[in-house]
Steps between C-alpha positions, in 0.01 A plus 500: 500500500145390410551161665624671819194729501262204462682322782467810722124520436464131586700545820286797607180306430632200693587717801161672498296183479736311729423741784240405758185710493429425867562763767597356838393806703119522512500856636716626214293308245171638635626858479634447147160365394329813635743739333510318166125423512551134428315204643677358807550125527648279771622147437481311830765229523707284733859387460400131476218530245591333166218666305604842631841439347345373178279809474796733558746310279271424207186715492644828630801481270286475187549800270130579451426463872787732589392759244144501637632539854743777411221687320221455753607361837733521794555141613642413842581173671396426857735215587378375837731605781401523867742790545367725224240778525324728256297822512382472138135491609494795736609331822797297613447126456728203544516267200306248706221758541524593131459138387204460737339827389488377140414141595817357349484138615690355206750642252554635245215749509506825305289782639414794275424850629419843365774763488374609843542145639129413513447125440362394163535125458740215572641222286588172673776272377727476199407593144703473179612823341239510222208479745666725758541770234126491435434525874714815509298652217170393656580638846652828386197586288266381779302298247162397638421204275589144601870425449433193283282711271765773499765250384301435183546865396881463473554849639838652404488796743853622577449790738353840576710805418505769769675831553509563876593828666687423821680681780878507482520289816294225333703522179821458698349203686421332168846565357662363816284192545367391162785354292277527195482881524717756322538878511509677161543856378459429129331239284727192489604357165345173607186509717415199717121505555531281810727735694375771735628832364543794739533853365443865594386584147126463431549515123763226520260295709238530227755395236594194705137404541439538125804277445318225690635529855250365753607712798644849482552697821522878461636683804265778603657844497466724808 
């Protein structure tokens, strides 16, 4: 029985960290970032870019990178397509206009935004997982010192814990569109700090936050 349990835990972990953290719908991703109060990021790519594939297959599958993203970011991919449009920035734009608006002349480029989709900074090119993880920490905390100086500090920041009070409509949107979200009515036996927990119970929300969960959404009562 013990060996079966260990195998089950390993399978669950493999499934979780085998999943892509990239949303393909920018509009959905932008709204999730606003509701969950996470930084919004867009990875600009093309289908023929080898370093885009390397970034997605190697860097974005790293366990530490994925944990930092789950805790702090909503990441989306803008795969260039003449037929696609987005309204993530307040007006309808074709992907051609989107790439031009953010001066994406080569790929991959990762643009980082606030939760309200205001531009912060962009990162050109490919980075290995260890450096990319530090970029995620640096950008989320909006560190003002030079990045090379920051690297010397060996920051181990994991995330910012928040309890957010949201409308039921927004809670339902999260549960429908964020595969990393879960609705709960009682404290689970095992708490995953990287999941987004949705509850109607304020006290339960506080318990989840004390247990280390980075994002707890409490549905506001009428």
